[in-house]
NUBAGU-593889 format. One line per 8 residues: number of its first residue (from 0); their letters; for each residue x, z, y of C-alpha. Coordinates in Angstrom, 1 decimal. Layout:
BEGIN
NUM = A = X,Z,Y | ...
This chain:
BEGIN
0 = MYEGLLVI = -15.2,20.1,-12.5 | -16.9,20.7,-9.3 | -20.6,21.8,-9.6 | -20.8,19.8,-12.8 | -19.1,16.7,-11.4 | -15.9,15.2,-12.8 | -12.9,15.4,-10.4 | -10.0,13.0,-10.7
8 = DADAHKLE = -7.1,13.2,-8.2 | -6.2,9.5,-7.6 | -2.8,10.2,-6.1 | -1.0,13.4,-7.1 | 2.8,13.6,-7.2 | 5.8,14.6,-9.2 | 8.8,16.1,-7.7 | 11.3,14.8,-10.2
16 = NPLIMRDY = 13.5,17.4,-11.7 | 17.0,15.9,-11.0 | 18.5,18.1,-13.7 | 16.2,16.3,-16.2 | 15.7,12.9,-15.0 | 19.5,12.4,-14.8 | 19.7,12.7,-18.6 | 17.4,9.8,-19.0
24 = LDSKYRDR = 19.6,7.4,-16.8 | 22.1,5.2,-18.5 | 25.4,6.9,-18.4 | 27.2,4.1,-16.5 | 24.9,4.7,-13.5 | 24.9,8.5,-13.3 | 27.8,8.7,-10.9 | 25.9,6.4,-8.4
32 = IGLVIDRL = 22.9,8.7,-7.9 | 23.0,12.4,-6.9 | 22.0,15.1,-4.6 | 23.7,16.0,-1.4 | 23.0,18.4,1.6 | 22.9,16.8,4.9 | 24.1,18.2,8.2 | 20.9,20.1,8.8
40 = GDQRVRVV = 21.0,21.7,5.4 | 18.3,19.5,3.9 | 18.5,17.9,0.5 | 19.0,14.1,0.2 | 19.4,11.7,-2.7 | 22.6,9.9,-2.4 | 22.6,6.3,-3.9 | 25.6,4.0,-4.1
48 = DFNPKTGQ = 24.2,0.6,-3.8 | 25.4,-3.0,-3.6 | 27.0,-3.8,-0.3 | 26.3,-7.3,1.1 | 29.2,-6.8,3.5 | 31.8,-6.1,0.9 | 30.3,-7.7,-2.1 | 30.8,-4.4,-4.0
56 = NDLMQLFP = 28.8,-1.5,-5.2 | 30.1,0.7,-2.3 | 27.1,1.1,0.1 | 26.3,4.8,0.2 | 22.7,5.5,1.3 | 20.8,8.7,1.8 | 17.2,8.9,1.0 | 15.0,9.7,2.9
64 = QPSGLGKG = 16.9,8.2,5.7 | 18.1,11.5,7.6 | 18.2,10.1,11.2 | 17.6,7.3,13.5 | 14.8,5.0,13.9 | 12.3,5.2,11.0 | 13.6,8.6,10.1 | 12.4,10.1,6.8
72 = GFRTLHPE = 11.2,13.6,5.9 | 13.0,16.8,6.1 | 11.9,20.4,5.1 | 9.3,18.8,2.9 | 8.9,21.2,0.0 | 5.4,22.6,-0.2 | 5.3,26.3,-0.5 | 2.2,26.2,-2.8
80 = TTLGAMFN = 2.8,23.3,-4.9 | 6.6,22.5,-5.2 | 6.9,24.4,-8.5 | 3.7,22.8,-9.8 | 5.0,19.5,-8.8 | 8.2,20.0,-10.8 | 6.8,22.0,-13.8 | 3.5,21.2,-15.5
88 = QPRIEQMD = 2.3,24.6,-16.4 | 1.8,25.8,-12.9 | 0.3,22.5,-12.1 | -2.4,22.8,-14.7 | -3.1,26.3,-13.6 | -3.6,25.2,-10.0 | -5.7,22.3,-11.2 | -8.0,24.7,-13.1
96 = AEGIDVHI = -8.3,27.0,-10.1 | -9.4,24.1,-7.9 | -11.6,22.4,-10.4 | -9.6,19.3,-10.8 | -10.0,17.7,-14.3 | -7.2,15.0,-14.1 | -4.1,14.1,-11.9 | -3.0,10.5,-11.6
104 = IYGTLNLV = 0.7,11.2,-11.0 | 2.9,9.0,-8.8 | 6.6,9.9,-8.2 | 8.5,10.9,-5.1 | 12.2,10.0,-5.8 | 11.1,6.6,-7.1 | 9.7,5.7,-3.8 | 13.1,4.6,-2.9
112 = FASLLDHD = 13.9,2.4,-5.8 | 12.4,-0.7,-3.9 | 15.0,-0.4,-1.3 | 18.0,-0.9,-3.6 | 19.8,-4.4,-3.7 | 21.7,-3.7,-7.1 | 19.2,-5.1,-9.5 | 20.7,-3.5,-12.6
120 = LAIALCQA = 20.7,-0.1,-10.9 | 17.1,-0.5,-9.9 | 16.2,-1.6,-13.5 | 17.9,1.4,-15.0 | 16.4,3.8,-12.6 | 12.9,2.6,-13.1 | 13.4,2.7,-17.0 | 14.7,6.2,-16.8
128 = YNTYMAED = 11.8,7.5,-14.7 | 9.1,5.9,-16.8 | 10.5,7.4,-19.9 | 11.0,10.7,-18.4 | 7.5,10.9,-17.0 | 5.8,9.7,-20.1 | 7.5,12.4,-22.1 | 7.0,15.0,-19.4
136 = CRPYGDRL = 3.3,14.5,-19.3 | 2.7,13.8,-22.9 | 2.0,17.5,-23.9 | -0.7,17.6,-21.2 | -2.0,14.1,-21.8 | -5.6,14.8,-21.4 | -5.0,16.1,-17.9 | -1.9,14.4,-16.5
144 = KPIGVLPL = -1.8,10.5,-16.4 | 1.7,9.3,-15.1 | 1.9,5.9,-13.2 | 4.8,3.7,-14.0 | 7.2,2.1,-11.6 | 8.6,-1.4,-11.7 | 11.9,-2.9,-10.5 | 10.6,-5.7,-8.3
152 = QDINEAIK = 14.1,-6.9,-7.6 | 14.0,-8.8,-10.9 | 10.5,-10.2,-11.5 | 11.0,-10.8,-15.3 | 12.3,-7.3,-15.9 | 9.4,-6.0,-13.8 | 6.9,-7.7,-16.0 | 8.8,-6.5,-19.1
160 = EMHRCVNE = 8.7,-2.9,-17.8 | 5.0,-3.1,-17.0 | 4.3,-4.0,-20.6 | 6.4,-1.1,-21.9 | 4.6,1.4,-19.5 | 1.2,0.3,-20.7 | 1.6,-0.6,-24.3 | 4.5,1.7,-25.4
168 = LGMVGVAV = 4.3,4.7,-23.0 | 0.5,4.6,-22.6 | 0.4,4.7,-18.8 | -2.9,3.9,-17.0 | -1.4,2.0,-14.2 | 1.8,1.0,-12.4 | 3.1,1.6,-8.9 | 4.5,-1.1,-6.5
176 = PPNLPVPH = 5.8,-0.7,-3.0 | 3.9,-2.3,-0.1 | 6.9,-4.4,0.6 | 10.4,-5.0,-0.7 | 13.1,-4.6,2.0 | 15.6,-7.5,1.9 | 18.6,-8.5,4.0 | 17.6,-10.4,7.2
184 = PRAPEAFP = 18.8,-14.1,6.7 | 20.4,-14.1,10.1 | 22.2,-10.9,9.5 | 22.6,-10.3,5.8 | 25.7,-8.1,6.1 | 23.8,-5.7,8.4 | 21.5,-4.5,5.7 | 19.7,-2.0,5.8
192 = DIRTCKAI = 19.9,-1.5,9.6 | 18.8,-5.1,10.0 | 16.3,-6.3,7.4 | 13.1,-8.0,6.8 | 10.6,-7.7,3.9 | 8.8,-9.4,1.2 | 5.2,-8.4,0.9 | 3.8,-7.6,-2.5
200 = SHPDFRPL = 1.5,-10.7,-2.1 | 4.6,-13.0,-1.8 | 4.6,-16.0,-4.3 | 7.6,-14.6,-6.1 | 5.4,-11.7,-7.3 | 2.4,-13.7,-8.3 | 3.6,-13.5,-12.1 | 3.5,-9.8,-11.7
208 = LQAAVDLD = -0.1,-9.9,-10.4 | -1.0,-12.1,-13.3 | 0.5,-9.5,-15.8 | -1.6,-6.8,-14.3 | -4.7,-8.9,-14.6 | -3.7,-9.7,-18.2 | -3.2,-6.1,-19.0 | -6.2,-4.9,-17.1
216 = VALGIHGA = -4.3,-2.3,-15.2 | -4.5,-1.4,-11.5 | -1.6,-1.6,-9.0 | -1.1,1.5,-7.0 | 0.6,0.5,-3.7 | 2.5,3.4,-2.3 | 4.8,3.5,0.6 | 7.3,6.0,2.1
224 = PGSYMMGG = 9.0,7.0,5.3 | 12.7,6.8,5.6 | 12.9,4.3,2.6 | 13.9,1.2,4.6 | 10.6,-0.5,3.6 | 9.2,-2.2,6.7 | 7.1,0.6,8.3 | 5.5,-1.3,11.3
232 = IADHMETF = 5.4,1.0,14.4 | 7.2,3.6,12.5 | 10.4,1.6,12.5 | 10.5,2.2,16.2 | 10.2,6.0,16.1 | 13.1,8.4,16.0 | 11.4,11.7,15.0 | 9.9,12.3,11.6
240 = VLTHIFVQ = 6.5,13.4,13.2 | 6.2,10.0,15.0 | 7.3,8.1,12.0 | 5.0,9.8,9.7 | 1.9,9.3,11.8 | 2.3,5.5,11.5 | 4.3,4.7,8.4 | 1.8,5.0,5.6
248 = RNQQQHAM = -1.1,3.4,7.3 | 1.0,0.7,8.7 | 2.6,-0.2,5.5 | -0.8,-0.3,3.8 | -2.5,-2.2,6.5 | 0.3,-4.8,6.2 | 0.1,-5.0,2.5 | -3.8,-5.2,2.4
256 = TRMVFDGA = -4.0,-7.9,5.0 | -1.3,-9.9,3.4 | -2.9,-9.6,0.0 | -6.1,-10.9,1.6 | -4.8,-13.7,3.6 | -2.1,-14.8,1.2 | -4.8,-15.5,-1.3 | -3.8,-12.9,-4.0
264 = FEQFPTLR = -7.3,-11.6,-4.3 | -8.6,-15.1,-4.4 | -6.1,-16.2,-7.1 | -6.8,-13.1,-9.2 | -10.4,-12.2,-8.7 | -10.3,-9.3,-11.3 | -7.0,-7.7,-9.8 | -7.6,-4.1,-8.7
272 = VGFLEGGC = -5.4,-2.5,-6.1 | -5.2,0.9,-4.7 | -3.7,1.3,-1.1 | -2.7,4.8,-1.4 | -1.6,7.8,0.8 | -2.4,6.0,4.0 | -5.9,7.5,4.6 | -9.0,5.3,5.1
280 = GWLPDLAH = -10.3,6.0,8.6 | -8.6,2.8,9.8 | -10.3,0.6,7.1 | -13.6,-0.4,8.9 | -11.6,-1.7,11.9 | -9.1,-3.6,9.8 | -12.0,-5.0,7.6 | -13.8,-6.1,10.8
288 = AMHEHWEK = -10.7,-7.7,12.2 | -10.1,-9.6,9.0 | -13.7,-10.8,9.0 | -13.6,-11.8,12.5 | -10.5,-13.7,12.4 | -11.7,-15.5,9.2 | -14.9,-16.4,10.8 | -13.6,-17.6,14.1
296 = RIRDFDPK = -10.2,-18.9,13.1 | -10.6,-20.2,9.6 | -14.1,-20.9,8.6 | -15.3,-22.3,12.0 | -12.0,-23.5,13.5 | -11.1,-27.2,13.9 | -7.5,-27.4,15.2 | -7.6,-31.1,15.5
304 = HPYRPSMM = -10.4,-31.0,17.9 | -9.6,-28.3,20.5 | -11.9,-27.7,23.3 | -11.1,-29.4,26.6 | -13.3,-28.9,29.7 | -14.1,-32.2,31.5 | -12.0,-33.4,34.4 | -15.1,-33.6,36.5
312 = DVTRHMLQ = -16.0,-30.0,35.8 | -12.6,-28.7,36.6 | -12.4,-30.8,39.8 | -15.7,-29.5,40.9 | -14.7,-25.8,40.4 | -11.3,-26.3,41.9 | -12.9,-27.8,45.2 | -15.4,-25.0,45.2
320 = ERGTHHST = -12.6,-22.4,45.1 | -9.9,-24.1,47.1 | -12.1,-25.8,49.7 | -12.7,-29.5,50.5 | -9.8,-29.7,52.9 | -7.5,-29.5,49.9 | -9.6,-32.3,48.1 | -6.9,-34.9,48.0
328 = NVISQVKN = -4.2,-32.5,46.7 | -6.7,-31.0,44.3 | -7.9,-34.4,42.8 | -4.2,-35.4,42.3 | -3.3,-32.2,40.7 | -6.3,-32.2,38.2 | -5.6,-35.8,37.3 | -1.9,-35.1,36.5
336 = LFDLLWSA = -3.0,-32.1,34.4 | -5.5,-34.1,32.4 | -3.2,-36.9,31.9 | -1.0,-34.4,30.3 | -3.8,-32.7,28.3 | -5.2,-36.0,27.1 | -1.8,-37.0,25.8 | -1.4,-33.7,24.0
344 = EHDSMSID = -4.9,-34.0,22.6 | -4.3,-37.6,21.4 | -1.1,-36.5,19.8 | -2.8,-33.6,18.1 | -5.3,-35.9,16.5 | -2.5,-37.7,14.6 | -0.8,-34.5,13.4 | -0.8,-34.3,9.7
352 = DESLYEHY = 0.7,-30.8,9.3 | -0.7,-28.0,7.0 | 0.4,-25.5,9.5 | -2.6,-26.5,11.8 | -4.8,-25.1,9.1 | -3.8,-21.4,8.6 | -5.2,-19.9,5.4 | -7.3,-23.0,4.9
360 = NLRHRDPL = -7.8,-22.4,1.2 | -9.8,-19.3,2.0 | -12.3,-21.0,4.3 | -15.1,-20.4,1.8 | -14.4,-16.7,1.2 | -15.2,-13.9,3.7 | -12.6,-11.2,3.2 | -15.3,-8.6,3.0
368 = EYFERGQI = -16.2,-10.1,-0.5 | -13.0,-8.7,-1.9 | -14.3,-5.3,-1.0 | -17.8,-6.0,-2.4 | -16.4,-7.2,-5.7 | -14.4,-4.0,-6.3 | -10.8,-5.3,-5.8 | -9.7,-2.9,-2.9
376 = FVSFESDD = -9.5,0.9,-2.9 | -8.1,3.4,-0.6 | -7.6,7.2,-0.9 | -8.6,10.2,1.3 | -7.4,13.7,1.3 | -9.6,16.8,1.7 | -9.2,17.2,5.4 | -10.1,13.7,6.2
384 = PAPAYLPQ = -13.6,13.1,7.6 | -13.5,9.4,7.2 | -15.4,9.0,3.9 | -18.4,10.5,5.8 | -18.6,7.6,8.2 | -17.3,4.8,6.1 | -20.9,4.0,4.9 | -22.0,3.7,8.6
392 = AMGEVGKR = -19.2,1.4,9.3 | -19.1,-0.7,6.2 | -22.5,-0.3,4.6 | -22.8,0.7,0.9 | -19.4,-0.8,0.1 | -18.0,2.1,2.2 | -19.2,4.5,-0.6 | -17.3,2.6,-3.3
400 = VVCFSGDY = -13.8,2.1,-2.0 | -12.5,5.6,-1.4 | -10.9,7.8,-3.9 | -10.2,11.4,-3.7 | -6.6,12.5,-3.5 | -5.0,16.0,-2.9 | -1.5,14.5,-2.3 | -0.4,17.3,-4.6
408 = GHWDGVLQ = 3.3,18.1,-4.3 | 3.8,16.6,-0.8 | 4.4,18.7,2.4 | 1.1,17.5,3.9 | -1.1,17.9,0.9 | -3.7,20.7,0.7 | -4.1,22.7,-2.4 | -6.5,25.7,-1.7
416 = NCVRDAAH = -10.2,24.6,-1.8 | -9.2,21.0,-1.7 | -12.2,19.7,-3.7 | -14.7,22.1,-2.1 | -13.5,21.1,1.4 | -13.7,17.3,0.5 | -17.2,17.8,-0.8 | -18.4,19.5,2.4
424 = KGNYDRAH = -16.8,17.0,5.0 | -20.0,15.0,4.9 | -23.7,15.4,4.0 | -23.2,13.6,0.7 | -26.0,13.2,-1.8 | -25.0,13.9,-5.4 | -24.5,10.4,-6.4 | -22.1,9.6,-3.4
432 = LAQLLAGN = -20.1,12.7,-4.0 | -19.7,11.7,-7.7 | -18.3,8.4,-6.6 | -15.9,10.2,-4.1 | -14.6,12.7,-6.6 | -14.1,10.5,-9.6 | -16.3,7.3,-9.9 | -14.4,5.2,-7.5
440 = TLNLYGDR = -11.0,6.4,-9.1 | -12.4,5.4,-12.5 | -13.3,2.0,-11.2 | -9.8,1.7,-9.7 | -7.9,2.4,-12.8 | -10.4,1.0,-15.2 | -10.8,1.2,-18.9 | -7.3,2.5,-19.6
448 = LRQSLPKA = -8.1,5.7,-17.8 | -11.7,6.0,-19.0 | -10.7,5.7,-22.6 | -7.7,8.0,-22.2 | -10.0,10.9,-21.2 | -10.9,13.6,-23.8 | -14.4,13.3,-25.2 | -15.8,16.3,-23.3
456 = LQLSPELA = -15.1,14.4,-20.0 | -16.3,11.2,-21.4 | -19.9,12.8,-21.4 | -19.6,12.9,-17.6 | -22.3,10.7,-15.9 | -19.6,9.1,-13.7 | -18.2,7.4,-16.9 | -21.6,6.1,-17.7
464 = TSTH = -22.5,4.8,-14.2 | -19.3,3.7,-12.6 | -18.6,0.0,-13.1 | -15.7,-2.2,-12.1
């Protein structure tokens, strides 16, 4: 705890021990995944995937992507947390030293599972990872809460695995990628160099969202550099520094905006989603942009009655600017223009096309309401000042959407004094700080997390006051 306040890390990480996880994988897939050393002496995961060009399982990919546009990480082992990310005893010792009560644990290797085309391989890897993580964390079950991963390549198997994660393995949530990379329809054989993506809000994934609602579990959306997921601006960067500046926030911004405007939060009003490891400083700007476009282009927009200035006004201003000695030519030009515009306007009045009304089914719901009713959460790390100014930018809801994360185990995470530094980034009152350190995370993961905590922690005021 920190000064008597419960502390839950909403997004800590496991560095999967390949010597152990391999034992959980179905033997027929073991020779299709392994470790290699790249030309710079860095460790990569080698995966033999389905190749759309040959129709065979002979596409060898390295993760994270070692070079080129969208380059992935290298030299990413953290000197303070690598051993703790692999082995639980040093993790627990460091949690105790920093005052962290609970780690919600996401994987690292599994961030590339979404990029695989071979459905069977993806299913086998997800099953192996989930069983491995459940057994790995079980001896420390009061402190370590693993998050399951799902093979989105097969929606029925993904739903089945979600039920197994929650009902059999006791996990408090499941992770999904912000988007699923898929071959581009105009160049299917060029995957992954040429690709497009399916957002997690795609209609194909709606049964999965329904399953999350039925099970009352949160979805943790987690991206990754060098994974062939669509990375926005990062896809056009050729150094890891530049890729990493953009990749996480662009992936989360894309996923959040699609979830809002594709109607996922409207269809599932109790669905809770964490958009993780992308920071939160960008959230007020994106929220404002969503509200503005909803207000001006959905709620108040009538595409069948576009504005047209009058021919008389246009003619008058043209004569003022061009001079009366051009009057004959100006009048003729304006008349020709308005004949064209009148024809186009007349035609638009008779158009019966749903594409005129973008996101029309959301016209009665301001996107900001999804924040207000507790469906959207983001994370912040200890060196991020954004939680201090989110209330000024978003009002009271700015206090309720952000969850503390140390990003434990990753190269850019901070260990020493991470809780103390997070607590002192702003002039927080005690109630606000309690929300940041645990209350919001409890609201994200819900009753499955609350009820899994030991009785000593259940006496914490955050458990009594935080509400979904």
